[in-house]
C-alpha positions in Angstrom: 64.2 1.1 10.7 61.6 -1.4 12.2 58.5 -2.2 10.6 55.6 -3.2 12.8 52.3 -5.0 11.8 49.7 -4.6 14.5 46.7 -7.4 13.9 42.8 -7.5 15.3 39.2 -8.5 13.9 37.9 -5.9 12.3 40.9 -3.4 12.5 38.2 -0.7 13.7 39.4 -0.8 17.2 42.2 -2.3 19.0 45.1 -2.6 16.6 44.1 1.0 14.9 44.5 2.1 18.4 47.8 0.3 18.7 49.0 1.7 15.4 48.2 5.4 15.7 49.4 5.3 20.0 52.7 3.5 19.1 53.4 5.6 15.9 53.0 9.1 18.1 54.8 7.5 21.6 57.9 6.3 19.6 58.2 9.7 17.2 57.8 11.4 21.3 60.9 8.9 22.2 62.8 9.7 18.8 62.5 5.9 17.8 62.5 5.3 14.4 59.4 2.8 13.1 57.1 2.4 10.6 53.4 1.2 12.0 50.6 -0.5 10.0 47.6 -2.2 11.5 45.3 -4.8 9.7 42.4 -7.3 10.6 41.4 -10.6 10.1 38.2 -10.4 9.3 37.5 -6.8 7.8 37.0 -5.4 4.5 39.2 -2.7 3.3 37.9 1.0 3.8 36.2 1.0 7.0 36.7 4.2 9.4 37.9 3.3 13.2 34.7 3.0 15.9 33.8 6.6 17.1 34.5 5.2 20.3 37.8 4.5 19.2 38.3 8.1 17.8 37.6 9.6 20.8 40.1 7.6 22.7 42.5 8.2 20.7 41.5 11.9 20.9 41.6 11.8 24.6 45.2 11.1 24.1 45.9 13.8 21.4 46.7 10.9 19.1 46.0 11.4 15.2 44.8 8.5 13.5 43.5 8.8 9.6 43.9 5.4 8.1 40.8 3.1 7.2 40.8 -0.7 8.0 42.7 -3.0 5.9 42.2 -6.4 5.5 45.2 -9.0 6.8 47.4 -9.5 3.1 50.7 -11.5 2.1 52.0 -8.0 1.3 51.4 -7.0 4.7 52.9 -10.0 6.4 55.8 -9.9 3.8 56.2 -6.2 4.9 56.7 -6.8 8.7 59.6 -7.0 10.6 57.3 -7.9 13.5 53.6 -8.5 13.6 51.7 -8.4 17.0 48.4 -9.4 17.3 45.7 -8.6 20.0 44.5 -12.0 20.8 46.2 -15.8 20.8 43.2 -16.7 18.5 44.4 -13.8 15.9 47.8 -14.9 16.0 46.6 -18.8 15.1 44.4 -17.0 12.2 47.6 -15.3 11.1 49.8 -18.1 11.1 47.1 -20.5 9.3 46.8 -18.8 6.6 50.6 -16.9 6.6 52.3 -20.0 8.0 55.8 -18.2 7.0 55.0 -15.3 9.7 56.0 -17.8 12.8 59.1 -16.5 13.5 57.8 -12.7 13.5 54.5 -13.3 14.9 53.5 -12.7 18.5 50.7 -11.1 20.5 51.5 -7.9 21.8 51.4 -8.6 25.3 53.2 -12.3 25.0 56.0 -10.3 22.9 56.8 -8.0 26.2 56.5 -10.2 28.9 60.1 -10.9 30.3 59.0 -14.2 31.9 61.6 -16.9 30.9 59.6 -19.6 32.1 56.7 -18.2 30.4 58.2 -17.8 27.4 59.9 -21.6 27.1 56.2 -22.9 28.0 54.7 -20.7 25.0 57.1 -22.2 22.9 56.6 -25.8 24.0 53.1 -25.1 24.0 53.7 -23.5 20.0 56.0 -26.9 19.0 53.1 -29.1 20.6 50.2 -27.2 18.3 52.7 -27.3 15.0 53.1 -31.2 15.8 49.2 -31.1 16.3 48.4 -29.5 12.9 51.6 -32.1 11.5 49.7 -34.7 12.5 46.3 -33.7 11.5 47.5 -33.4 7.9 49.2 -37.1 7.5 45.3 -38.4 9.5 47.3 -38.8 12.6 46.6 -37.7 16.4 49.0 -36.4 19.0 49.7 -39.3 22.0 47.7 -39.0 24.9 50.7 -38.0 26.5 50.7 -35.2 24.0 47.7 -34.3 24.5 48.1 -34.0 28.5 50.8 -31.4 28.1 49.1 -29.1 25.6 46.2 -29.0 28.3 48.4 -28.8 31.1 50.4 -25.9 29.2 47.1 -23.7 27.8 46.0 -23.7 31.4 49.1 -22.8 32.7 50.0 -20.2 30.5 48.5 -16.6 31.1 46.1 -15.1 28.7 48.0 -12.3 26.8 44.5 -11.5 24.8 43.8 -7.7 24.9 39.9 -7.8 25.1 38.0 -6.5 22.3 35.8 -2.9 23.1 34.0 -3.4 20.2 30.4 -2.4 20.7 31.0 -1.1 24.4 31.3 1.8 26.1 33.7 4.8 25.8 34.8 3.4 28.9 35.6 0.1 27.6 37.9 2.0 24.8 39.8 3.9 27.2 40.7 0.4 29.5 41.5 -1.6 26.2 43.5 1.7 24.9 45.1 2.2 28.3 46.0 -1.7 28.3 47.5 -1.9 25.0 49.6 1.7 25.8 51.2 -0.4 29.2 52.2 -2.8 26.3 53.5 -0.5 24.2 56.0 1.3 27.2 57.2 -2.1 27.5 57.9 -2.7 23.3 59.5 0.9 23.4 62.1 0.1 26.2 62.7 -3.3 24.5 63.6 -1.9 21.0 65.5 1.1 22.6 68.0 -1.7 23.9 68.5 -3.3 20.9 
């Protein structure tokens, strides 16, 4: 059984909506999954936002959990970690570098464009090289820095915007964006 962990900032909007929607959608398709969510900057026990709860109810999706802070236990538990933004992914990998082979943004993971995937892999290698050089007191070469910036400009954004503090419509739009990616994710999992 595949274990999927969704990650966002406070674990009160995007990641709990993704968790609850995926659990419901997988059950409806007969796909066996375990799903959790966590936040990179939260504390345990906060309720999901009112608009997130309203949005889920509007989709006939139940969510009863409260926020959870990202932990080593959750990272170790997951077979696949899907973040809502590239910044969440970077934060996750800074704290848990062992997750590098199973961490993606949700939209990045379901993207099937091989050219974009190749660019992402090259960018990840350059980020790793940059971090290694920083630890050693070195810097990227001019060519490496230029290439890194070129890739950052060329790769489309795989971020799902944070609706926190926004209108119900913003939450519903966010949920729709998440749901589209979850449909692609479930199609990918059915083909495994």
